[in-house]
C-alpha positions as CSV (number, residue, x, y, z in Angstrom):
1,A,3.8,14.7,-6.9
2,L,1.0,13.3,-9.0
3,V,-1.4,13.8,-6.2
4,T,-1.0,17.6,-6.3
5,E,-1.2,17.8,-10.1
6,T,-4.9,16.8,-10.1
7,Y,-6.0,19.7,-7.8
8,F,-6.2,23.4,-8.1
9,P,-3.1,25.3,-7.0
10,S,-5.0,26.7,-4.0
11,E,-5.7,23.2,-2.8
12,R,-2.3,21.6,-3.4
13,A,-0.9,22.2,0.0
14,K,-3.9,20.7,1.8
15,V,-3.9,17.7,-0.4
16,Q,-0.2,17.1,0.0
17,A,-0.5,17.5,3.8
18,A,-3.4,15.0,3.9
19,N,-1.5,12.5,1.8
20,D,1.6,12.8,3.9
21,F,-0.4,12.4,7.1
22,L,-2.1,9.2,5.8
23,V,1.1,7.7,4.6
24,F,3.3,8.4,7.6
25,G,0.4,7.7,10.0
26,T,0.0,4.3,8.4
27,V,3.7,3.6,8.7
28,A,3.7,4.6,12.4
29,L,0.7,2.5,13.1
30,A,2.2,-0.5,11.4
31,S,5.5,0.0,13.3
32,L,3.7,0.2,16.6
33,S,1.4,-2.8,16.0
34,S,4.1,-5.1,14.5
35,G,5.7,-5.7,17.9
36,V,2.3,-6.7,19.4
37,L,1.6,-9.1,16.5
38,L,5.0,-10.8,16.9
39,Q,4.6,-11.1,20.6
40,V,1.1,-12.6,20.4
41,F,1.3,-14.7,17.3
42,G,5.0,-15.3,16.6
43,W,7.0,-15.1,13.4
44,A,5.6,-18.3,11.9
45,S,1.9,-17.1,12.1
46,V,2.7,-13.6,10.9
47,N,4.6,-15.0,7.8
48,I,1.7,-17.4,7.1
49,A,-0.8,-14.6,7.3
50,L,1.2,-12.7,4.6
51,F,0.9,-15.5,2.0
52,P,-2.7,-14.6,0.9
53,M,-1.7,-10.9,0.5
54,V,1.4,-11.8,-1.6
55,G,-0.8,-14.2,-3.7
56,V,-3.3,-11.4,-4.4
57,A,-0.5,-9.0,-5.4
58,L,1.0,-11.6,-7.8
59,I,-2.4,-12.3,-9.3
60,L,-3.0,-8.6,-9.9
61,I,0.4,-8.1,-11.4
62,A,-0.1,-11.0,-13.8
63,W,-3.6,-9.7,-14.7
64,L,-2.2,-6.3,-15.4
65,A,0.6,-7.7,-17.6
66,V,-1.9,-9.8,-19.6
67,K,-4.2,-6.7,-20.0
68,E,-1.3,-4.5,-21.2
69,R,-0.2,-7.2,-23.7
70,A,-3.7,-7.5,-25.1
71,G,-4.0,-3.7,-25.4
72,A,-0.6,-3.4,-27.2
73,G,-1.3,-6.2,-29.7
């Protein structure tokens, strides 16, 4: 509900609707495209393609943890 708290009350319904559309549209697109990816490339290739994304996420989490410790100290 943080999305709606940053907008005027008259805009909250539109903002929530746009957010829901983007979130659930992305989920639907990912669900529909996952079968094609698996059929064309196979499990091994799909899993290998995920490693860089997981690495970036881990680096960002570590960076955030270091940044918070530096700010707290």
